[in-house]
C-alpha positions in Angstrom: -2.0 19.5 0.8 -5.2 17.6 0.6 -5.5 14.2 2.3 -5.4 11.2 0.0 -6.9 7.7 0.5 -5.1 4.4 1.2 -6.1 0.8 1.9 -4.1 -2.2 3.1 -5.7 -5.5 2.0 -4.9 -9.1 3.1 -4.8 -11.1 -0.1 -5.5 -14.8 0.6 -6.4 -17.8 -1.5 -3.3 -17.5 -3.6 0.0 -19.5 -3.6 1.7 -16.7 -1.6 -0.7 -14.9 0.7 0.4 -11.3 1.3 -0.7 -7.7 2.0 -1.3 -5.1 -0.6 -0.6 -1.4 0.2 -2.6 0.8 -2.2 -2.4 4.6 -2.2 -3.8 7.5 -4.2 -1.2 9.8 -5.6 -3.7 12.6 -6.2 -7.5 12.8 -5.5 -9.3 10.4 -7.9 -6.1 8.7 -9.2 -5.5 5.0 -9.8 -3.9 3.3 -6.8 -0.1 2.9 -6.6 0.3 -0.6 -5.2 3.0 -2.6 -3.4 2.9 -6.2 -2.2 4.2 -6.7 1.4 4.9 -9.9 3.1 3.9 -8.6 6.6 1.7 -6.0 8.2 2.3 -4.0 10.3 5.8 -3.0 9.2 8.1 -2.7 12.2 11.5 -3.0 10.5 13.0 -2.6 7.0 11.4 -5.0 4.6 11.2 -5.6 0.9 8.1 -4.6 -1.1 7.2 -5.5 -4.6 5.8 -2.7 -6.8 2.8 -3.9 -8.7 0.8 -2.3 -11.5 -1.6 0.5 -10.5 -5.0 -0.8 -9.3 -8.5 0.4 -9.8 -10.0 2.6 -7.2 -12.7 0.1 -6.4 -10.2 -1.6 -4.1 -10.5 1.4 -1.6 -13.8 -0.1 -0.5 -13.9 -3.7 -1.9 -13.6 -6.9 0.1 -14.3 -10.3 -1.3 -13.4 -12.7 -4.1 -11.3 -11.5 -7.0 -12.4 -12.9 -10.4 -10.4 -15.3 -12.4 -9.6 -17.6 -9.4 -7.1 -14.9 -8.0 -8.1 -15.4 -4.4 -9.9 -12.9 -2.1 -9.1 -9.7 -0.2 -10.0 -8.4 3.3 -9.4 -4.9 4.4 -6.9 -4.6 7.2 -6.7 -0.8 7.4 -8.0 2.1 5.3 -8.2 5.9 5.8 -6.5 9.1 4.8 -2.8 9.7 4.2 -0.3 12.3 2.8 2.1 11.4 0.0 5.3 13.1 -1.1 7.7 11.8 -3.8 11.2 13.1 -3.4 14.6 12.8 -4.9 15.5 9.4 -6.4 11.8 8.5 -6.4 11.7 8.0 -2.7 8.1 8.0 -1.5 7.1 9.3 1.9 3.6 8.2 3.0 2.1 9.4 6.3 -0.9 7.4 7.6 -3.3 9.9 9.2 -6.4 7.8 10.0 -7.5 4.2 10.0 -4.3 2.7 11.4 -1.8 3.8 14.1 0.0 6.9 12.9 3.1 6.0 10.9 5.3 7.4 8.2 6.6 5.0 5.6 9.5 5.5 3.2 9.4 3.5 0.0 12.7 3.4 -1.9 13.2 1.7 -5.2 15.9 -1.0 -5.5 15.0 -1.8 -9.1 11.8 -1.6 -11.2 9.8 -4.1 -9.0 11.8 -4.4 -5.8 11.5 -1.7 -3.3 12.5 -1.2 0.3 9.9 -0.1 2.9 10.8 1.3 6.3 8.6 3.0 8.8 8.8 5.0 12.0 6.0 5.9 14.5 4.8 9.5 14.0 
């Protein structure tokens, strides 16, 4: 399994500041994205699934056009991703942040649950 890239961005300058978790699903793919209210994750929390984002966010920091705030990179690196039964995602951060394994489980189309454990 080849390592994929991820980034966690702090999104400020909007009505509800938050963190965006963005992950490749295969090398060169668009970024699967979830909005998180906190980072780091140390307990179960709700995440909001957003539309896939462009790859430029893997390296971008700064203002987002259209008065949509600005983003700052909190962590970035390599990860492993597996999607299992019932669309449960397992994401293992390998570099760029303390090693962790996340589980992302859909509640409905937009609402997901994220939980993590130290690797």
